[in-house]
ZADO-1210 file (C-alpha; in nm, 4 decimals, padded with zeros to 6 digits):
<atoms>
<atom x="11.1325" y="09.2506" z="08.5402" code="MET" pos="1"/>
<atom x="11.2590" y="08.9708" z="08.7672" code="LYS" pos="2"/>
<atom x="11.4359" y="08.8053" z="08.4738" code="LYS" pos="3"/>
<atom x="11.6108" y="09.1290" z="08.3845" code="ILE" pos="4"/>
<atom x="11.7169" y="09.1764" z="08.7463" code="LEU" pos="5"/>
<atom x="11.8507" y="08.8208" z="08.7658" code="THR" pos="6"/>
<atom x="12.0516" y="08.8697" z="08.4468" code="VAL" pos="7"/>
<atom x="12.1940" y="09.1964" z="08.5801" code="MET" pos="8"/>
<atom x="12.2982" y="09.0320" z="08.9090" code="ILE" pos="9"/>
<atom x="12.4645" y="08.7427" z="08.7258" code="LEU" pos="10"/>
<atom x="12.6462" y="08.9843" z="08.4977" code="ALA" pos="11"/>
<atom x="12.7693" y="09.1776" z="08.8017" code="PHE" pos="12"/>
<atom x="12.8890" y="08.8595" z="08.9742" code="VAL" pos="13"/>
<atom x="13.0692" y="08.7405" z="08.6597" code="VAL" pos="14"/>
<atom x="13.2256" y="09.0803" z="08.6130" code="SER" pos="15"/>
<atom x="13.3423" y="09.0846" z="08.9748" code="SER" pos="16"/>
<atom x="13.4870" y="08.7356" z="08.9445" code="CYS" pos="17"/>
<atom x="13.6680" y="08.8273" z="08.6261" code="ASN" pos="18"/>
<atom x="13.8135" y="09.1370" z="08.7890" code="LYS" pos="19"/>
<atom x="13.9296" y="08.9315" z="09.0872" code="GLU" pos="20"/>
<atom x="14.0839" y="08.6695" z="08.8614" code="PHE" pos="21"/>
<atom x="14.2550" y="08.9285" z="08.6397" code="ASP" pos="22"/>
<atom x="14.3893" y="09.1079" z="08.9464" code="LYS" pos="23"/>
<atom x="14.5366" y="08.7858" z="09.0874" code="ALA" pos="24"/>
<atom x="14.6857" y="08.6894" z="08.7494" code="MET" pos="25"/>
<atom x="14.8603" y="09.0280" z="08.7245" code="LYS" pos="26"/>
<atom x="14.9738" y="09.0310" z="09.0867" code="SER" pos="27"/>
<atom x="15.3211" y="08.9333" z="09.2050" code="THR" pos="28"/>
<atom x="15.2037" y="08.8957" z="09.5640" code="ASP" pos="29"/>
<atom x="15.2211" y="08.5290" z="09.6659" code="LYS" pos="30"/>
<atom x="14.9425" y="08.5643" z="09.9235" code="GLU" pos="31"/>
<atom x="14.7006" y="08.7278" z="09.6788" code="VAL" pos="32"/>
<atom x="14.7556" y="08.4634" z="09.4147" code="ILE" pos="33"/>
<atom x="14.7383" y="08.1739" z="09.6635" code="LEU" pos="34"/>
<atom x="14.4228" y="08.2961" z="09.8381" code="GLN" pos="35"/>
<atom x="14.2467" y="08.3581" z="09.5053" code="THR" pos="36"/>
<atom x="14.3539" y="08.0159" z="09.3714" code="ALA" pos="37"/>
<atom x="14.2295" y="07.8423" z="09.6876" code="ASP" pos="38"/>
<atom x="13.9020" y="08.0313" z="09.6607" code="LYS" pos="39"/>
<atom x="13.8467" y="07.9097" z="09.3044" code="TYR" pos="40"/>
<atom x="13.9468" y="07.5601" z="09.4174" code="PHE" pos="41"/>
<atom x="13.6778" y="07.5625" z="09.6868" code="GLU" pos="42"/>
<atom x="13.4263" y="07.6857" z="09.4300" code="GLN" pos="43"/>
<atom x="13.5301" y="07.3940" z="09.2007" code="LYS" pos="44"/>
<atom x="13.6361" y="07.6334" z="08.9285" code="LYS" pos="45"/>
<atom x="13.9239" y="07.4128" z="08.8315" code="TRP" pos="46"/>
<atom x="14.0601" y="07.5977" z="08.5309" code="ARG" pos="47"/>
<atom x="14.0822" y="07.9314" z="08.7077" code="GLN" pos="48"/>
<atom x="14.2422" y="07.7639" z="09.0076" code="ALA" pos="49"/>
<atom x="14.4926" y="07.5837" z="08.7865" code="LEU" pos="50"/>
<atom x="14.5843" y="07.9011" z="08.6006" code="ALA" pos="51"/>
<atom x="14.6736" y="08.0640" z="08.9318" code="LEU" pos="52"/>
<atom x="14.8447" y="07.7582" z="09.0844" code="TYR" pos="53"/>
<atom x="15.0717" y="07.7470" z="08.7795" code="GLU" pos="54"/>
<atom x="15.2075" y="08.0914" z="08.8792" code="ARG" pos="55"/>
<atom x="15.2983" y="07.9795" z="09.2314" code="LEU" pos="56"/>
<atom x="15.5762" y="07.7122" z="09.2193" code="PRO" pos="57"/>
<atom x="15.8617" y="07.9628" z="09.2114" code="ASN" pos="58"/>
<atom x="15.6916" y="08.1880" z="09.4671" code="LEU" pos="59"/>
<atom x="15.6291" y="07.9101" z="09.7217" code="VAL" pos="60"/>
<atom x="15.9460" y="07.7055" z="09.6623" code="ALA" pos="61"/>
<atom x="16.1056" y="07.6153" z="09.9958" code="GLY" pos="62"/>
<atom x="15.7996" y="07.7167" z="10.1986" code="THR" pos="63"/>
<atom x="15.5281" y="07.5156" z="10.3728" code="ASP" pos="64"/>
<atom x="15.2859" y="07.6254" z="10.1008" code="ASP" pos="65"/>
<atom x="15.4705" y="07.4309" z="09.8283" code="ALA" pos="66"/>
<atom x="15.3226" y="07.0911" z="09.9253" code="ALA" pos="67"/>
<atom x="14.9688" y="07.2352" z="09.9469" code="ASN" pos="68"/>
<atom x="14.9983" y="07.3997" z="09.6056" code="VAL" pos="69"/>
<atom x="15.1236" y="07.0765" z="09.4433" code="ASN" pos="70"/>
<atom x="14.8572" y="06.8668" z="09.6156" code="PHE" pos="71"/>
<atom x="14.5673" y="07.0955" z="09.5207" code="LYS" pos="72"/>
<atom x="14.7008" y="07.1461" z="09.1698" code="SER" pos="73"/>
<atom x="14.7021" y="06.7667" z="09.1227" code="ALA" pos="74"/>
<atom x="14.3413" y="06.7425" z="09.2442" code="TYR" pos="75"/>
<atom x="14.2338" y="07.0330" z="09.0222" code="ALA" pos="76"/>
<atom x="14.3805" y="06.8578" z="08.7189" code="ASN" pos="77"/>
<atom x="14.2107" y="06.5336" z="08.8224" code="TYR" pos="78"/>
<atom x="13.8700" y="06.6987" z="08.8468" code="TYR" pos="79"/>
<atom x="13.9350" y="06.8807" z="08.5199" code="ASP" pos="80"/>
<atom x="13.9977" y="06.5341" z="08.3680" code="ARG" pos="81"/>
<atom x="14.3640" y="06.5947" z="08.2954" code="ASN" pos="82"/>
<atom x="14.4336" y="06.2455" z="08.4309" code="TYR" pos="83"/>
<atom x="14.7828" y="06.1909" z="08.2928" code="LYS" pos="84"/>
<atom x="14.9109" y="06.5226" z="08.4270" code="LEU" pos="85"/>
<atom x="14.7328" y="06.4739" z="08.7591" code="ALA" pos="86"/>
<atom x="14.8813" y="06.1251" z="08.7976" code="GLY" pos="87"/>
<atom x="15.2292" y="06.2628" z="08.7400" code="HIS" pos="88"/>
<atom x="15.1703" y="06.5408" z="08.9947" code="GLN" pos="89"/>
<atom x="15.0400" y="06.3025" z="09.2622" code="PHE" pos="90"/>
<atom x="15.3381" y="06.0714" z="09.2066" code="LYS" pos="91"/>
<atom x="15.5784" y="06.3678" z="09.2313" code="SER" pos="92"/>
<atom x="15.4102" y="06.4721" z="09.5549" code="PHE" pos="93"/>
<atom x="15.4763" y="06.1263" z="09.7054" code="VAL" pos="94"/>
<atom x="15.8446" y="06.1445" z="09.6121" code="VAL" pos="95"/>
<atom x="15.8922" y="06.5050" z="09.7270" code="ALA" pos="96"/>
<atom x="15.7017" y="06.4674" z="10.0554" code="ASN" pos="97"/>
<atom x="15.7830" y="06.1241" z="10.2045" code="PRO" pos="98"/>
<atom x="15.6797" y="06.2330" z="10.5570" code="GLN" pos="99"/>
<atom x="15.3565" y="06.4073" z="10.4603" code="ASP" pos="100"/>
<atom x="15.0395" y="06.2570" z="10.6096" code="SER" pos="101"/>
<atom x="14.8765" y="06.2784" z="10.2659" code="ARG" pos="102"/>
<atom x="15.1380" y="06.0536" z="10.1057" code="LYS" pos="103"/>
<atom x="14.9134" y="05.7442" z="10.0938" code="GLU" pos="104"/>
<atom x="14.6221" y="05.9459" z="09.9574" code="GLU" pos="105"/>
<atom x="14.8465" y="06.0909" z="09.6844" code="ALA" pos="106"/>
<atom x="14.9775" y="05.7433" z="09.5940" code="ALA" pos="107"/>
<atom x="14.6208" y="05.6150" z="09.5711" code="TYR" pos="108"/>
<atom x="14.5089" y="05.9098" z="09.3592" code="MET" pos="109"/>
<atom x="14.8081" y="05.8638" z="09.1302" code="SER" pos="110"/>
<atom x="14.6958" y="05.5024" z="09.0662" code="ALA" pos="111"/>
<atom x="14.3361" y="05.6166" z="09.0155" code="ILE" pos="112"/>
<atom x="14.4497" y="05.8777" z="08.7622" code="CYS" pos="113"/>
<atom x="14.6236" y="05.6078" z="08.5595" code="TYR" pos="114"/>
<atom x="14.3075" y="05.3968" z="08.5836" code="TYR" pos="115"/>
<atom x="14.0942" y="05.6865" z="08.4575" code="GLN" pos="116"/>
<atom x="14.3388" y="05.7482" z="08.1731" code="ASP" pos="117"/>
<atom x="14.3002" y="05.3911" z="08.0419" code="SER" pos="118"/>
<atom x="14.1660" y="05.4029" z="07.6852" code="ARG" pos="119"/>
<atom x="13.8838" y="05.2041" z="07.5228" code="ASP" pos="120"/>
<atom x="13.9650" y="04.8416" z="07.4379" code="TYR" pos="121"/>
<atom x="13.9771" y="04.9077" z="07.0622" code="ASN" pos="122"/>
<atom x="14.2547" y="05.1660" z="07.1047" code="LEU" pos="123"/>
<atom x="14.6186" y="05.1300" z="07.2063" code="ASP" pos="124"/>
<atom x="14.6377" y="04.9714" z="07.5520" code="GLN" pos="125"/>
<atom x="14.9717" y="05.1058" z="07.6764" code="GLU" pos="126"/>
<atom x="14.7834" y="05.3298" z="07.9218" code="SER" pos="127"/>
<atom x="14.5918" y="05.0262" z="08.0518" code="THR" pos="128"/>
<atom x="14.9118" y="04.8340" z="08.1186" code="LEU" pos="129"/>
<atom x="15.0558" y="05.1367" z="08.3005" code="SER" pos="130"/>
<atom x="14.7389" y="05.1638" z="08.5095" code="ALA" pos="131"/>
<atom x="14.7554" y="04.7970" z="08.6123" code="ILE" pos="132"/>
<atom x="15.1181" y="04.8427" z="08.7201" code="ASN" pos="133"/>
<atom x="15.0369" y="05.1567" z="08.9216" code="GLU" pos="134"/>
<atom x="14.7412" y="04.9934" z="09.0954" code="LEU" pos="135"/>
<atom x="14.9472" y="04.6856" z="09.1757" code="GLN" pos="136"/>
<atom x="15.2266" y="04.9043" z="09.3156" code="ASP" pos="137"/>
<atom x="14.9793" y="05.0716" z="09.5509" code="PHE" pos="138"/>
<atom x="14.8433" y="04.7341" z="09.6590" code="LEU" pos="139"/>
<atom x="15.1962" y="04.6096" z="09.7303" code="ASN" pos="140"/>
<atom x="15.2928" y="04.9246" z="09.9207" code="THR" pos="141"/>
<atom x="14.9721" y="04.9612" z="10.1239" code="TYR" pos="142"/>
<atom x="14.8217" y="04.6085" z="10.1440" code="PRO" pos="143"/>
<atom x="14.6262" y="04.6880" z="10.4638" code="ASN" pos="144"/>
<atom x="14.4926" y="05.0254" z="10.3565" code="SER" pos="145"/>
<atom x="14.1189" y="05.0897" z="10.3422" code="GLU" pos="146"/>
<atom x="14.1787" y="05.2331" z="09.9970" code="ARG" pos="147"/>
<atom x="14.3204" y="04.8976" z="09.8814" code="ALA" pos="148"/>
<atom x="13.9837" y="04.7232" z="09.9088" code="LYS" pos="149"/>
<atom x="13.8693" y="04.8163" z="09.5584" code="ASN" pos="150"/>
<atom x="14.2118" y="04.8010" z="09.3924" code="ILE" pos="151"/>
<atom x="14.1868" y="04.4309" z="09.3026" code="SER" pos="152"/>
<atom x="13.8493" y="04.4947" z="09.1426" code="GLN" pos="153"/>
<atom x="13.9951" y="04.7785" z="08.9331" code="LEU" pos="154"/>
<atom x="14.2878" y="04.5587" z="08.8245" code="ILE" pos="155"/>
<atom x="14.0433" y="04.2829" z="08.7201" code="ASP" pos="156"/>
<atom x="13.8435" y="04.5369" z="08.5227" code="GLU" pos="157"/>
<atom x="14.1494" y="04.6581" z="08.3344" code="LEU" pos="158"/>
<atom x="14.2755" y="04.3045" z="08.2777" code="SER" pos="159"/>
<atom x="13.9410" y="04.2124" z="08.1251" code="TYR" pos="160"/>
<atom x="13.9796" y="04.5038" z="07.8853" code="LYS" pos="161"/>
<atom x="14.3088" y="04.3551" z="07.7624" code="LEU" pos="162"/>
<atom x="14.1489" y="04.0095" z="07.7342" code="GLU" pos="163"/>
<atom x="13.8556" y="04.1465" z="07.5400" code="PHE" pos="164"/>
<atom x="14.0835" y="04.3327" z="07.2993" code="LYS" pos="165"/>
<atom x="14.2748" y="04.0102" z="07.2268" code="ALA" pos="166"/>
<atom x="13.9462" y="03.8196" z="07.1936" code="TYR" pos="167"/>
<atom x="13.8058" y="04.0733" z="06.9450" code="GLU" pos="168"/>
<atom x="14.1271" y="04.0596" z="06.7435" code="SER" pos="169"/>
<atom x="14.0909" y="03.6817" z="06.7105" code="ALA" pos="170"/>
<atom x="13.7232" y="03.7166" z="06.6262" code="ARG" pos="171"/>
<atom x="13.8087" y="03.9433" z="06.3346" code="GLN" pos="172"/>
<atom x="14.0165" y="03.6644" z="06.1806" code="TYR" pos="173"/>
<atom x="13.7195" y="03.4302" z="06.2191" code="TYR" pos="174"/>
<atom x="13.4877" y="03.6817" z="06.0504" code="LYS" pos="175"/>
<atom x="13.7322" y="03.7111" z="05.7593" code="MET" pos="176"/>
<atom x="13.7312" y="03.3279" z="05.7292" code="ALA" pos="177"/>
<atom x="14.1034" y="03.3132" z="05.8091" code="ASP" pos="178"/>
<atom x="14.0447" y="03.0102" z="06.0300" code="TYR" pos="179"/>
<atom x="14.4101" y="02.9130" z="06.0658" code="LYS" pos="180"/>
<atom x="14.4982" y="03.2560" z="06.2083" code="ALA" pos="181"/>
<atom x="14.1840" y="03.2542" z="06.4237" code="ALA" pos="182"/>
<atom x="14.2842" y="02.9250" z="06.5885" code="VAL" pos="183"/>
<atom x="14.6348" y="03.0540" z="06.6628" code="ILE" pos="184"/>
<atom x="14.5189" y="03.3863" z="06.8101" code="VAL" pos="185"/>
<atom x="14.2367" y="03.2335" z="07.0166" code="PHE" pos="186"/>
<atom x="14.4788" y="02.9767" z="07.1604" code="GLU" pos="187"/>
<atom x="14.7208" y="03.2592" z="07.2445" code="ASN" pos="188"/>
<atom x="14.4431" y="03.4388" z="07.4351" code="VAL" pos="189"/>
<atom x="14.3827" y="03.1278" z="07.6453" code="LEU" pos="190"/>
<atom x="14.7548" y="03.0931" z="07.7071" code="GLU" pos="191"/>
<atom x="14.7959" y="03.4584" z="07.8085" code="ASP" pos="192"/>
<atom x="14.4760" y="03.4726" z="08.0153" code="TYR" pos="193"/>
<atom x="14.4068" y="03.1192" z="08.1442" code="PRO" pos="194"/>
<atom x="14.1420" y="03.2434" z="08.3901" code="ALA" pos="195"/>
<atom x="13.9588" y="03.4632" z="08.1389" code="THR" pos="196"/>
<atom x="13.5824" y="03.4962" z="08.1681" code="LYS" pos="197"/>
<atom x="13.5661" y="03.4596" z="07.7900" code="LEU" pos="198"/>
<atom x="13.6981" y="03.1033" z="07.7936" code="LYS" pos="199"/>
<atom x="13.3687" y="02.9380" z="07.6935" code="ASP" pos="200"/>
<atom x="13.3292" y="03.1672" z="07.3929" code="LYS" pos="201"/>
<atom x="13.6915" y="03.1244" z="07.2910" code="ILE" pos="202"/>
<atom x="13.6695" y="02.7430" z="07.3037" code="VAL" pos="203"/>
<atom x="13.3546" y="02.7573" z="07.0928" code="ASN" pos="204"/>
<atom x="13.5280" y="02.9693" z="06.8302" code="TYR" pos="205"/>
<atom x="13.8286" y="02.7361" z="06.8259" code="ILE" pos="206"/>
<atom x="13.5925" y="02.4422" z="06.7677" code="LEU" pos="207"/>
<atom x="13.4249" y="02.6136" z="06.4746" code="LYS" pos="208"/>
<atom x="13.7527" y="02.7419" z="06.3322" code="SER" pos="209"/>
<atom x="13.9156" y="02.3972" z="06.3405" code="LYS" pos="210"/>
<atom x="13.6049" y="02.2482" z="06.1802" code="GLU" pos="211"/>
<atom x="13.6005" y="02.5000" z="05.8946" code="GLN" pos="212"/>
<atom x="13.9774" y="02.4810" z="05.8471" code="LEU" pos="213"/>
<atom x="13.9630" y="02.1017" z="05.8176" code="ALA" pos="214"/>
<atom x="13.6601" y="02.0827" z="05.5895" code="ILE" pos="215"/>
<atom x="13.7875" y="02.3471" z="05.3481" code="HIS" pos="216"/>
<atom x="14.1501" y="02.2319" z="05.3443" code="SER" pos="217"/>
<atom x="14.3401" y="02.1252" z="05.0342" code="VAL" pos="218"/>
<atom x="14.3723" y="01.7498" z="04.9820" code="TYR" pos="219"/>
<atom x="14.7291" y="01.7171" z="05.1115" code="ASP" pos="220"/>
<atom x="14.6442" y="01.8819" z="05.4480" code="LEU" pos="221"/>
<atom x="14.2862" y="01.7659" z="05.4921" code="LYS" pos="222"/>
<atom x="14.3406" y="01.4313" z="05.6655" code="GLU" pos="223"/>
<atom x="14.5755" y="01.5770" z="05.9279" code="GLU" pos="224"/>
<atom x="14.3430" y="01.8702" z="05.9993" code="ARG" pos="225"/>
<atom x="14.0369" y="01.6472" z="06.0224" code="LEU" pos="226"/>
<atom x="14.2150" y="01.4295" z="06.2781" code="ASP" pos="227"/>
<atom x="14.3293" y="01.7376" z="06.4701" code="ASN" pos="228"/>
<atom x="13.9795" y="01.8844" z="06.4797" code="ALA" pos="229"/>
<atom x="13.8266" y="01.5520" z="06.5878" code="LEU" pos="230"/>
<atom x="14.0810" y="01.5234" z="06.8701" code="ALA" pos="231"/>
<atom x="13.9893" y="01.8751" z="06.9873" code="TYR" pos="232"/>
<atom x="13.6180" y="01.7882" z="07.0030" code="THR" pos="233"/>
<atom x="13.7001" y="01.4999" z="07.2388" code="ARG" pos="234"/>
<atom x="13.9210" y="01.7289" z="07.4481" code="GLN" pos="235"/>
<atom x="13.6380" y="01.9809" z="07.4833" code="VAL" pos="236"/>
<atom x="13.3926" y="01.7097" z="07.5886" code="GLU" pos="237"/>
<atom x="13.6328" y="01.5984" z="07.8617" code="LEU" pos="238"/>
<atom x="13.7116" y="01.9494" z="07.9890" code="GLU" pos="239"/>
<atom x="13.3573" y="02.0882" z="07.9680" code="PHE" pos="240"/>
<atom x="13.1165" y="01.8014" z="08.0431" code="PRO" pos="241"/>
<atom x="12.7429" y="01.8735" z="08.0329" code="ASN" pos="242"/>
<atom x="12.7885" y="02.2250" z="07.8955" code="THR" pos="243"/>
<atom x="12.6951" y="02.4091" z="07.5790" code="GLU" pos="244"/>
<atom x="13.0524" y="02.3624" z="07.4632" code="ASN" pos="245"/>
<atom x="13.0317" y="01.9843" z="07.4985" code="SER" pos="246"/>
<atom x="12.7057" y="01.9854" z="07.3008" code="LYS" pos="247"/>
<atom x="12.8666" y="02.1965" z="07.0323" code="GLU" pos="248"/>
<atom x="13.1676" y="01.9627" z="07.0282" code="ALA" pos="249"/>
<atom x="12.9388" y="01.6637" z="06.9677" code="LEU" pos="250"/>
<atom x="12.7684" y="01.8369" z="06.6744" code="GLU" pos="251"/>
<atom x="13.1006" y="01.9417" z="06.5254" code="VAL" pos="252"/>
<atom x="13.2357" y="01.5879" z="06.5597" code="ARG" pos="253"/>
<atom x="12.9403" y="01.4473" z="06.3634" code="LYS" pos="254"/>
<atom x="13.0137" y="01.6861" z="06.0768" code="HIS" pos="255"/>
<atom x="13.3839" y="01.6032" z="06.0907" code="LEU" pos="256"/>
<atom x="13.3227" y="01.2282" z="06.0935" code="GLU" pos="257"/>
<atom x="13.1004" y="01.2610" z="05.7871" code="ASP" pos="258"/>
<atom x="13.3742" y="01.4637" z="05.6214" code="ALA" pos="259"/>
<atom x="13.6311" y="01.2000" z="05.7205" code="LYS" pos="260"/>
<atom x="13.4228" y="00.9210" z="05.5604" code="VAL" pos="261"/>
<atom x="13.3914" y="01.1239" z="05.2406" code="ALA" pos="262"/>
<atom x="13.7622" y="01.1949" z="05.2474" code="PHE" pos="263"/>
<atom x="13.8531" y="00.8269" z="05.2903" code="GLU" pos="264"/>
<atom x="13.6438" y="00.7453" z="04.9842" code="LYS" pos="265"/>
<atom x="13.8152" y="01.0193" z="04.7876" code="THR" pos="266"/>
<atom x="14.1523" y="00.9026" z="04.9167" code="LYS" pos="267"/>
<atom x="14.0940" y="00.5483" z="04.7821" code="LYS" pos="268"/>
<atom x="13.9929" y="00.6878" z="04.4455" code="GLU" pos="269"/>
<atom x="14.2963" y="00.9137" z="04.4374" code="VAL" pos="270"/>
<atom x="14.5296" y="00.6279" z="04.5325" code="GLU" pos="271"/>
<atom x="14.3709" y="00.4008" z="04.2722" code="ALA" pos="272"/>
<atom x="14.4199" y="00.6655" z="04.0027" code="ARG" pos="273"/>
<atom x="14.7727" y="00.7215" z="04.1261" code="LYS" pos="274"/>
<atom x="14.8512" y="00.3480" z="04.1077" code="ALA" pos="275"/>
<atom x="14.7012" y="00.3337" z="03.7590" code="GLU" pos="276"/>
<atom x="14.9086" y="00.6299" z="03.6471" code="ARG" pos="277"/>
<atom x="15.2234" y="00.4778" z="03.7958" code="GLU" pos="278"/>
<atom x="15.1570" y="00.1473" z="03.6176" code="ALA" pos="279"/>
<atom x="15.1059" y="00.3258" z="03.2876" code="LYS" pos="280"/>
<atom x="15.4160" y="00.5298" z="03.3464" code="LEU" pos="281"/>
<atom x="15.6168" y="00.2163" z="03.4271" code="LYS" pos="282"/>
<atom x="15.4947" y="00.0459" z="03.1097" code="LYS" pos="283"/>
<atom x="15.5653" y="00.3560" z="02.9085" code="LEU" pos="284"/>
<atom x="15.9174" y="00.3720" z="03.0465" code="ASN" pos="285"/>
<atom x="15.9653" y="00.0020" z="02.9687" code="ALA" pos="286"/>
<atom x="15.8436" y="00.0548" z="02.6121" code="ASP" pos="287"/>
<atom x="16.0694" y="00.3523" z="02.5742" code="LEU" pos="288"/>
<atom x="16.3641" y="00.1521" z="02.7014" code="ASP" pos="289"/>
<atom x="16.2850" y="-00.1298" z="02.4541" code="SER" pos="290"/>
<atom x="16.2617" y="00.1115" z="02.1643" code="LYS" pos="291"/>
<atom x="16.5874" y="00.2708" z="02.2631" code="LYS" pos="292"/>
<atom x="16.7581" y="-00.0699" z="02.2593" code="ILE" pos="293"/>
<atom x="16.6119" y="-00.1442" z="01.9149" code="GLU" pos="294"/>
<atom x="16.7217" y="00.1933" z="01.7909" code="GLU" pos="295"/>
<atom x="17.0697" y="00.1351" z="01.9294" code="ILE" pos="296"/>
<atom x="17.0830" y="-00.2056" z="01.7608" code="ASP" pos="297"/>
<atom x="16.9704" y="-00.0552" z="01.4356" code="LYS" pos="298"/>
<atom x="17.2199" y="00.2208" z="01.4749" code="THR" pos="299"/>
<atom x="17.4934" y="-00.0332" z="01.5394" code="THR" pos="300"/>
<atom x="17.4061" y="-00.2377" z="01.2265" code="GLU" pos="301"/>
<atom x="17.3921" y="00.0759" z="01.0178" code="ALA" pos="302"/>
<atom x="17.7295" y="00.1777" z="01.1517" code="ALA" pos="303"/>
<atom x="17.8763" y="-00.1592" z="01.0641" code="LYS" pos="304"/>
<atom x="17.7387" y="-00.1345" z="00.7087" code="ASP" pos="305"/>
<atom x="17.8757" y="00.2145" z="00.6797" code="TYR" pos="306"/>
<atom x="18.2217" y="00.1069" z="00.7958" code="VAL" pos="307"/>
<atom x="18.2154" y="-00.1865" z="00.5524" code="LYS" pos="308"/>
<atom x="18.1195" y="00.0411" z="00.2618" code="LYS" pos="309"/>
<atom x="18.3895" y="00.2893" z="00.3553" code="VAL" pos="310"/>
<atom x="18.6514" y="00.0171" z="00.3573" code="ARG" pos="311"/>
<atom x="18.5352" y="-00.1116" z="00.0194" code="GLU" pos="312"/>
<atom x="18.5450" y="00.2385" z="-00.1247" code="LEU" pos="313"/>
<atom x="18.8937" y="00.2931" z="00.0075" code="ARG" pos="314"/>
<atom x="19.0063" y="-00.0378" z="-00.1394" code="LYS" pos="315"/>
<atom x="18.8633" y="00.0474" z="-00.4810" code="ASP" pos="316"/>
<atom x="19.0142" y="00.3880" z="-00.4654" code="SER" pos="317"/>
<atom x="19.3537" y="00.2464" z="-00.3779" code="ALA" pos="318"/>
<atom x="19.3432" y="00.0041" z="-00.6660" code="GLN" pos="319"/>
<atom x="19.2498" y="00.2733" z="-00.9114" code="LYS" pos="320"/>
<atom x="19.5190" y="00.5095" z="-00.7984" code="SER" pos="321"/>
<atom x="19.8013" y="00.2541" z="-00.8087" code="THR" pos="322"/>
<atom x="19.9681" y="00.2575" z="-01.1597" code="PRO" pos="323"/>
<atom x="20.0155" y="-00.0605" z="-01.3491" code="LYS" pos="324"/>
<atom x="20.3681" y="-00.1996" z="-01.3543" code="PRO" pos="325"/>
<atom x="20.5870" y="-00.0801" z="-01.6500" code="ALA" pos="326"/>
<atom x="20.6375" y="-00.3107" z="-01.9538" code="ALA" pos="327"/>
<atom x="20.9264" y="-00.5497" z="-01.9235" code="ILE" pos="328"/>
<atom x="21.1599" y="-00.5579" z="-02.2254" code="ILE" pos="329"/>
<atom x="21.3872" y="-00.8503" z="-02.2541" code="ASN" pos="330"/>
<atom x="21.7173" y="-00.7464" z="-02.4136" code="LEU" pos="331"/>
<atom x="21.9274" y="-01.0136" z="-02.5630" code="LYS" pos="332"/>
<atom x="22.2961" y="-01.0047" z="-02.5091" code="ASN" pos="333"/>
<atom x="22.4912" y="-00.9595" z="-02.8249" code="LYS" pos="334"/>
<atom x="22.7709" y="-01.1900" z="-02.8579" code="LYS" pos="335"/>
</atoms>
């Protein structure tokens, strides 16, 4: 019986609330709408309050109620997790009400809205960059405010999100065994965020990436990459003495030195084979040159014989084609 009574009371309350809300939504009376909206605001019924506040801008324009409506509407959107819209409304309030005592609070809430709207590290970080700028603007404008005490912490938190995104991007290249790209991206992270908390991990990945890149390089690039990786191990030992990174650098250097010894042996063999091939090629070229000379000599002799034969043939032909002189008849003079 008690349960039934409770349900009936709740149904009556809901019905009454709905009637009150519907009445205010249909009303054109500014006071009715405003009072009902404020009532829902106090009851933390943000969506009902927002629906009514949205009907008020034209009705309260130019009155003292305009600032209150904008301020409460911004808060209602904030609590309803409409952070982007709330941030815009708080910022508009600051611009429209430069003398209002709530100006600093609105500026702070605008920055907080941008902070809340920042997306997870694996998504687009444009909202995070906007949040950092908004928080920094508040810190610059109100450096001595009580509200500024946690701003630096929030900026650090957002900055770390950007660092971690860049770090994870580089780590993906390492996982895919694209060590050249991994080295470049990890080094860019250190350049962009020199004070990053991830520095130890990044240096470790650069060590491993340089090692793998050198060991698995093609012959023509291997010596240079081995030397580069070895130099980096020494740099790490100097910059991070008595740390896990320095220990890792020592282990990596041992592997690289072994690889360098093996490479030097291979290099000698390659150079020996190259010298042998060049000697053979030189001899072959010399032989070819000698044969060409012989062939030219032979060709020259053959040409001479040919010319001689042609001349002889022409001579014979000329002799055969020339007629013999006519017979000479001696005629005696008759006396």
